[in-house]
N, C-alpha and C positions, 0 to 999 in steps of 0.2 A: 403567070405564076400560079401554081397550085399549092395551097398550104394544107397540110394534113396534121390534125391534132390527135395525140394518143397519150394514154396514161402510163405507157411503158415504152421502152426502147424497141424499135423494129429493125431487124438486121437486113442488110442488102436492099435498102430502099433505092429505087432508080432515081437518077438525078434529073431526068427529063421524061416527059410524056409528050411524044411528037415534038412540038416546038416550045412547049411550056416547061419552065423549070419547076421542080418539086422541092418544097421545103417542109421538113418534118419538125414539128414542135411538140415536145413531151413535157410531162410534169417533172422530169428529172433534169431539165435544163438548169445549169448552174446559175443561181442568182445570188446577189449579195444580200444577206439577211441583216435587218436593222435591229440591234439589241436595245437601243435607247432612242426615244423620240420625244420631242416637246409635247407638253400637254395642250389639249384644245380647250379653250375657255367656253363656258356655256353661251356667252353672247355671240361668239363666232359660230357655234353650231346652229343657233337660231337664225342668224343672218344667212349662212350658207344653205340651210335647210329650205328656206323660202325660194331661193334661186333654183335649187335642185328640183323642188316640187314643180316649179314653173317650167323648166326646160328639160327635165329628165325624160318624160314620156316622148317628147319629140326626138331627143337624141337616141333613145333606145329604138325608135322606129326607123331612124335614118341610118343607124350604124349597127350592123348585124353582129359585130364581134365585141360589143360592150357587155360586160358581165355585171358591173356594179359602179355606182356613182356615189361618192361619200365626201363629207367635209374632212379636211385634213389639216393638221397643225404643221406640216413640213412639206418641202419639195425635195425630190431626189436629184442630186448632182454628182455624177461619177460614183454612184453607189452610196453616197453619204447623205444623211438627212440634214437638211438646213431648215431652221425654224422659219416658217413662212405659211401663213394661213392661206389655203387654197381649196379648190375643189378637185378631188382625184377621180379620174376616169380609169377604171380597170378594164383591160381588154385581153383576149386570148393571144393575140399576135401583134405586139407593138412593132411599128414600122412597116406594117403590111396593110395596104388599103384594098378591101374587097372591090370587085367590079361594080361599077355604077355608083360608088360611094365617094365621099369627099373626106378632106382632112377634119380632124377634131378641132373644135374652136380653141383659140389660145386663151380666151377669157370668156366669162359669163357675167354680164353686168358688172364689169370692172374687177371681178375676182379672177385671179390667175387660175388656169387649168393645168394640172400635172397628169400626164398620161403614163400609166404604169401597166406592166404585164402581170396578169393574174386573173383569178376567177373566184366566184363565190359559190359554195355548195352548202346546202342545209344538212345538218346532222339528224334529220328526221324526215319522215314521209307521212304527213298528217292523215292522208286518205287511207293509209294501210295500217297504221299503228293503233294500239290500245291506249286508253288514257292512263295517266300515271297511278291512279288509285285502283286500277283493275289488275287482276291476276295475270302475271307474265310468266309463262312456262320457261321461257329463256329471258333472263334478266337483261334490263337495259338501263343506261344512265338516265336518271331522272325519275325512276319509279319510287313510289312511297314504300318505306320500310319502317320497322319498329320492333320493339321487344314487348313481352307481356307486361301490361300495366304501365308502359312508358309512353312518351310522346311519339308523334309521327315525324319521321325525317325523310331524307332523300338520298338515294344511291348516287354517289358522286363520281365514280370512275373505277376502272378495273386494273388489277395488277396480277401478272402471271409470274410465279416464282417457285422453283423446285418442283414443277409438275402440278402445282395447285393454283387455283384461281381465287383471288381475293377482291374485295371492293372497299372503297373509302366511304366514310360517312362521318357525321359529327359525334364526338364522344358523349355529349349530353343527351343524345338520342338513345344510345345503347347501354350507357352506364347509369345505374340508379342514382338519383339526385343526392341521396344521403351519403353514398360512397364518395361522391365528388366533394361534398361539404366536409366530410371527415378529414380530408387531406387538402383542404383549401390553403393556399391558392395553387397548389402544385401536385396534381394527381397524375401518377404514372401507373398504368395497369399492371405491368409485370412486377413492379415493386410494391404496389399498394392494394392489390386485389385481395378480397376476403371471401367468406362463404357466400355472401350476398351476390357477388359479381364474378365469382371464379368460373361459372359455367352458364354463360348467357346465350340463349337461342335468339336468332334474329328471323323475322318473318316478312314476307311480301305476298299480298299487301299487309299492312300493319295489323289488320284484324284477323288475318289468317292464323291458324294454329298448327301449321305444318312447318317445322324449322327448315330453313334453307341453308343455315350456316351458323358458325360460332364466332364470338368476338375473340380475337387473338392478341390484340394490342390496342392501346388507347393512351392519349395524352390530353390533359386538360390543364393548361397553364394560363393564368391571367393575373391582372393587377400587379404586374412587375413593371415599374416605370422604366422606360427606355428599351423594353424588350417586346417583340411582337407576340401577341397572345396566340395560343394554339388550342384548337378544339377539334381533335381528329381521332378517328378510330379505324381499325382494320378488321374486316370480317372475312373469315375463310368460308368459301362456298363448299359445304359438305354434301349437298344434294347435287350430284354431277349432272342430273337431267336438266338443271336450271342454269347451267353455264351459258353465257351469251354466245350467239352464233353470227351476229352481224354488228356493224359499228353504229347503228342508228340509235338515236335517243328516243325516249318515250314521247307520246303525243303531247305537244304544248301548243294549242291553237293560237295563243296570243303572241307568239314570238315574232311573226312577220310584222304585226302592227307595232311591236316594240322597236324593231329595227328601223322601221320607217319613221317612228317618232324621234329616233336619234339622228334623223337626217340622211339615212341610207336609202338609196333607190336601187331596187334590184328587179 
């Protein structure tokens, strides 16, 4: 059997090459998505982490299609998540064993193994990207931003609407502190903005003084018992030359170590 992996559908793929059957696996293969799953306790993470650190390197060497090994709070059965602490092995092609390789183990030191189809990709390329506090001509998630005289915050994500590009950040980063206090504990930008905050420029990096955009909306709600607090703002990117061109995050060198500290082996 020949297994071909692709991030998009390919039309008219031959079923056989000479005597070998061809199987195409794509990112669009329909999978059942899990909306809710049991929580993993800290003690379980620590216990599974030691086992993964011990056996992970060997498994990655012996099995070419493993993409990630992690502690898990559930096992999958007919597409449903069942509460069960285990070690999850993610591979690109479940049920397909590459030549000269063997089955995945059923257990690792008495902990059950659950094999799943999937792969891990990073949202950054550390060797190619700038640091978060450096100037980014094209903005990326994770860069430092700020307003004149205000604290430094982080660009949290992008939104495209009606031909404009916006990004999310925290309201306390781009709204003056006194404006938030004047409407404590429920600040809404469109209803409560004043001369101090009606025309706020946002910069990247925070110390730069060439505006990249303007605050268009913000909500700062807290101290309401039983209601989730909100600290969010939307900034419209007015400098079109700085609109993002790729999906990568800014450089965060410590992320790989943080993932491994959480028991993930990649």
